[in-house]
RODO-2510 file (C-alpha; in nm, 4 decimals, decimal comma):
residues 240
     n   res          X          Y          Z
     1     m     0,0013     0,0158     0,0022
     2     p     0,1666     0,3071    -0,1155
     3     k     0,2779     0,5513     0,2122
     4     r     0,0519     0,8097     0,3735
     5     f     0,1217     1,1882     0,4145
     6     v     0,0801     1,2575     0,7544
     7     v     0,0285     1,5897     0,9074
     8     p     0,1738     1,6545     1,1973
     9     a    -0,0091     1,8978     1,4507
    10     s     0,2501     2,0863     1,4836
    11     d     0,2509     2,2339     1,1102
    12     f    -0,0631     2,4118     1,2466
    13     s     0,0380     2,5580     1,5047
    14     e     0,0692     2,9605     1,3833
    15     l    -0,3154     2,9085     1,2692
    16     p    -0,4540     3,2129     1,4072
    17     r    -0,7312     3,1715     1,6543
    18     f    -1,0489     3,3405     1,6033
    19     p    -1,4821     3,1781     1,5894
    20     g    -1,4299     3,0859     1,2519
    21     d    -1,2174     2,8453     1,3655
    22     l    -1,4845     2,6243     1,5210
    23     e    -1,6622     2,6543     1,2365
    24     l    -1,3745     2,5168     1,0118
    25     a    -1,3845     2,2247     1,2551
    26     e    -1,7224     2,1291     1,2360
    27     a    -1,6510     2,1534     0,8246
    28     l    -1,3693     1,9092     0,8487
    29     t    -1,5588     1,6745     1,0712
    30     t    -1,8340     1,7155     0,8347
    31     a    -1,6207     1,6868     0,5197
    32     a    -1,4861     1,3082     0,7261
    33     q    -1,7894     1,1743     0,7621
    34     q    -1,8527     1,2026     0,3883
    35     l    -1,5299     1,0824     0,2907
    36     h    -1,5680     0,7619     0,5261
    37     d    -1,9007     0,6935     0,3900
    38     t    -1,8037     0,6367     0,0415
    39     a    -1,7547     0,2946    -0,0659
    40     t    -1,4519     0,2704    -0,3509
    41     p    -1,1675     0,4498    -0,3870
    42     r    -1,2427     0,6017    -0,6692
    43     s    -1,5743     0,7313    -0,4630
    44     t    -1,3637     0,8601    -0,2231
    45     m    -1,1697     1,1012    -0,4256
    46     r    -1,4890     1,2058    -0,5580
    47     a    -1,6396     1,3184    -0,3049
    48     a    -1,3273     1,5063    -0,1618
    49     v    -1,2759     1,6779    -0,5196
    50     r    -1,6239     1,8263    -0,4558
    51     l    -1,5548     1,8501    -0,0791
    52     a    -1,2325     2,0949    -0,1567
    53     v    -1,4388     2,3324    -0,3386
    54     g    -1,6134     2,3895    -0,0611
    55     l    -1,3758     2,4269     0,2102
    56     l    -1,0414     2,5493     0,0750
    57     p    -1,0616     2,9360     0,0437
    58     g    -1,0614     3,0630    -0,3242
    59     a    -1,0808     2,6935    -0,4293
    60     e    -1,3063     2,7606    -0,7572
    61     h    -1,2204     2,3804    -0,9582
    62     a    -1,0712     2,0358    -0,8033
    63     g    -0,8810     1,7357    -0,9790
    64     i    -0,7320     1,4887    -0,8621
    65     s    -0,4493     1,2956    -1,0537
    66     v    -0,1914     1,0097    -1,0805
    67     l     0,1586     1,1075    -1,1113
    68     e     0,4232     0,8047    -1,2305
    69     r     0,7486     0,8964    -1,1544
    70     g     0,9530     0,9265    -1,5832
    71     s     0,5662     0,9673    -1,6708
    72     g     0,2647     1,1360    -1,7487
    73     r    -0,0033     1,1923    -1,4970
    74     s    -0,3671     1,0793    -1,5228
    75     a    -0,6645     1,2334    -1,4118
    76     v    -0,8916     1,0106    -1,1628
    77     a    -1,1339     1,2656    -1,0281
    78     w    -1,2777     1,6364    -1,1078
    79     t    -1,4894     1,8598    -1,0604
    80     d    -1,5985     1,9557    -1,3784
    81     e    -1,4415     1,9435    -1,7532
    82     v    -1,2214     2,2199    -1,7420
    83     v    -1,0600     2,0523    -1,4824
    84     r    -1,0117     1,7128    -1,6339
    85     t    -0,8396     1,8868    -1,9402
    86     a    -0,6185     2,0658    -1,6733
    87     e    -0,5886     1,7304    -1,4567
    88     a    -0,4727     1,5105    -1,8108
    89     s    -0,2667     1,7548    -2,0009
    90     g     0,0212     1,5861    -1,8650
    91     d    -0,0781     1,2950    -2,0414
    92     g     0,1895     1,1448    -2,3130
    93     g     0,3943     1,4239    -2,2459
    94     g     0,4867     1,4498    -1,8974
    95     p     0,3724     1,6488    -1,6838
    96     e     0,4447     2,0606    -1,6245
    97     p     0,7321     2,1700    -1,4368
    98     y     0,5908     2,2775    -1,1647
    99     w     0,4759     1,9112    -1,0495
   100     d     0,7943     1,8149    -1,0307
   101     h     0,8378     1,9644    -0,7199
   102     l     0,5761     1,7747    -0,5459
   103     w     0,7904     1,4481    -0,5342
   104     h     1,0577     1,6748    -0,2567
   105     a     0,7667     1,8617    -0,0916
   106     p     0,3990     1,8297    -0,0283
   107     v     0,2726     2,1165    -0,1435
   108     v     0,3565     2,3265    -0,4332
   109     q     0,1668     2,6847    -0,5616
   110     l     0,1329     2,8323    -0,8438
   111     a     0,0592     3,1967    -0,7780
   112     d     0,0405     3,2631    -1,1341
   113     s    -0,0312     3,0709    -1,4595
   114     e     0,0406     3,3730    -1,7308
   115     t     0,3941     3,4441    -1,5851
   116     e     0,5518     3,1232    -1,3780
   117     d     0,7104     2,8637    -1,5414
   118     g     0,5088     2,5205    -1,6407
   119     g     0,1963     2,7306    -1,6452
   120     a     0,1073     2,8230    -1,9922
   121     s    -0,0801     2,5157    -2,0557
   122     l    -0,3648     2,6516    -1,7085
   123     a    -0,3237     2,9410    -1,8397
   124     g    -0,5046     2,8385    -2,1737
   125     l    -0,7813     2,7035    -1,9855
   126     g    -0,8603     3,0506    -1,7822
   127     l    -0,6983     2,8723    -1,4372
   128     r    -0,4588     3,1218    -1,2985
   129     s    -0,3625     2,9581    -0,9344
   130     a    -0,3204     2,6144    -0,8056
   131     l    -0,2226     2,4485    -0,4950
   132     a    -0,1341     2,1064    -0,5470
   133     l    -0,0873     1,8898    -0,2291
   134     r     0,0186     1,5317    -0,2259
   135     l    -0,2233     1,2801    -0,0661
   136     r    -0,0086     0,9209    -0,1399
   137     a     0,3317     0,9286    -0,2257
   138     d     0,6303     0,6052    -0,3091
   139     k     0,9201     0,6139    -0,4839
   140     r     0,7218     0,5420    -0,8177
   141     r     0,3797     0,7332    -0,7673
   142     l     0,2358     1,0218    -0,6279
   143     t    -0,1554     1,0917    -0,6114
   144     v    -0,2251     1,4284    -0,5795
   145     l    -0,5169     1,6746    -0,5033
   146     t    -0,5156     2,0325    -0,6835
   147     v    -0,7536     2,3262    -0,6557
   148     y    -0,7713     2,6335    -0,9094
   149     a    -0,9195     2,9527    -0,9263
   150     r    -0,9862     3,2075    -1,2271
   151     k    -0,8294     3,4456    -1,0353
   152     p    -0,3942     3,4792    -1,0124
   153     g    -0,2275     3,4632    -0,6152
   154     v    -0,5353     3,3626    -0,4475
   155     f    -0,4036     3,0764    -0,2206
   156     d    -0,2242     3,1743     0,0603
   157     d    -0,1037     3,0427     0,3574
   158     a    -0,3966     2,9920     0,5381
   159     a    -0,5707     2,7913     0,2577
   160     t    -0,2489     2,5679     0,2121
   161     r    -0,3224     2,4620     0,5776
   162     v    -0,6955     2,4419     0,5516
   163     g    -0,5808     2,2315     0,1826
   164     r    -0,3572     1,9949     0,4523
   165     l    -0,5619     1,9343     0,6868
   166     f    -0,7808     1,8288     0,4542
   167     t    -0,5950     1,5914     0,2086
   168     a    -0,4990     1,4199     0,5838
   169     h    -0,8559     1,3492     0,6458
   170     v    -0,8586     1,2134     0,2596
   171     s    -0,5493     0,9876     0,2902
   172     l    -0,6917     0,8376     0,6051
   173     a    -1,0056     0,7752     0,4434
   174     l    -0,8954     0,6391     0,1339
   175     d    -0,6643     0,4125     0,3565
   176     s    -0,9588     0,2894     0,5261
   177     v    -1,1741     0,2170     0,1898
   178     t    -0,8658     0,0668     0,0196
   179     v    -0,8425    -0,1609     0,3350
   180     r    -1,2116    -0,2373     0,2782
   181     e    -1,2768    -0,3174    -0,0442
   182     q    -0,9365    -0,5686    -0,0058
   183     l    -1,0711    -0,7075     0,2631
   184     t    -1,4174    -0,7734     0,0907
   185     e    -1,2572    -0,9145    -0,2180
   186     a    -1,0652    -1,1784    -0,0470
   187     m    -1,3752    -1,2642     0,1504
   188     r    -1,5065    -1,2748    -0,2094
   189     t    -1,1763    -1,4930    -0,3229
   190     r    -1,1738    -1,7001    -0,0155
   191     d    -1,5507    -1,8042    -0,0906
   192     l    -1,5319    -1,8362    -0,4944
   193     i    -1,2616    -2,1091    -0,4084
   194     g    -1,4734    -2,3163    -0,1935
   195     q    -1,7191    -2,3345    -0,4504
   196     a    -1,4268    -2,4279    -0,6697
   197     t    -1,2943    -2,6736    -0,4040
   198     g    -1,6325    -2,8056    -0,3202
   199     i    -1,7108    -2,8672    -0,6688
   200     l    -1,3920    -3,0918    -0,7326
   201     m    -1,4417    -3,2858    -0,4631
   202     e    -1,7824    -3,4070    -0,6057
   203     r    -1,6420    -3,4516    -0,9432
   204     l    -1,3058    -3,6414    -0,8510
   205     n    -1,4361    -3,8305    -0,5169
   206     i    -1,1706    -3,6989    -0,3734
   207     d    -1,1462    -3,4775    -0,0369
   208     a    -1,0608    -3,1098     0,0345
   209     a    -0,7093    -3,0540     0,0769
   210     e    -0,6476    -3,2969    -0,2074
   211     a    -0,9286    -3,0423    -0,4254
   212     f    -0,7164    -2,7714    -0,3079
   213     d    -0,3935    -2,8553    -0,4596
   214     s    -0,5053    -2,9750    -0,7594
   215     l    -0,7092    -2,6380    -0,8193
   216     v    -0,3177    -2,4512    -0,7444
   217     r    -0,1432    -2,7155    -0,9731
   218     a    -0,3911    -2,6220    -1,2822
   219     s    -0,3460    -2,2373    -1,1621
   220     q     0,0169    -2,3038    -1,1943
   221     r    -0,0341    -2,5409    -1,4641
   222     e    -0,1794    -2,2952    -1,7305
   223     n    -0,0462    -1,9774    -1,5765
   224     v    -0,3645    -1,8449    -1,4263
   225     k    -0,4386    -1,6917    -1,1282
   226     l    -0,6436    -1,9253    -0,8577
   227     r    -0,9186    -1,6987    -0,8278
   228     d    -0,9964    -1,6642    -1,1727
   229     l    -0,9643    -2,0524    -1,2138
   230     a    -1,2076    -2,0817    -0,9753
   231     r    -1,4312    -1,8837    -1,1263
   232     r    -1,4267    -2,0313    -1,4636
   233     i    -1,4534    -2,4033    -1,2478
   234     v    -1,8122    -2,2212    -1,0812
   235     d    -1,9378    -2,0968    -1,3801
   236     a    -1,8795    -2,3496    -1,5399
   237     n    -2,0657    -2,5848    -1,3241
   238     n    -2,3705    -2,3483    -1,2696
   239     a    -2,3937    -2,3148    -1,6453
   240     t    -2,4673    -2,6949    -1,6670
***
């Protein structure tokens, strides 16, 4: 599983204290609940981009994309077609230069796409400001949430801090839903293999251990995943 981007609490010790802090805490709590209510990683990311626009000061659009080292980036969630185009702008030709900084820093700001290096494609879409925040990172891949605005200089330090708090929640929700999905798939696979084993026991008049060994040997011989072979056996049995 990719490493989670964990945000130390000390990073936010300089946040100004005013009545709105309570409102922010409540908003983040509500967002966290909505993120954890999602059923799949993809639905979590779709919820995240929608929530990002409402939570991060100045954000008008948001997207999540995956950046492969030495390759392009692919969009996985977006709020609208403008962002989908912006998030996919690196496909096939490598990402914009400012994205390279995300391998070394958890946050990258683009204050004005019309004047800063790497912002030409965003400027062409009418997006002047961008704030990119890492969600997940390993040696070969980054998952990044980016918010955009149509005016320059929109994302200040306060927006960055709120963004990092929010992405910490998104990262936790992604880890949680990924584990749930893996456990669910493991249970389905176990049930499927159990059914296939039972079918072989009946057909070949052998015990469970022998049936399972036969399934494993067939999987290795045919170079087919055990799960896929088991599904093939179950489907064929149901068709008869």
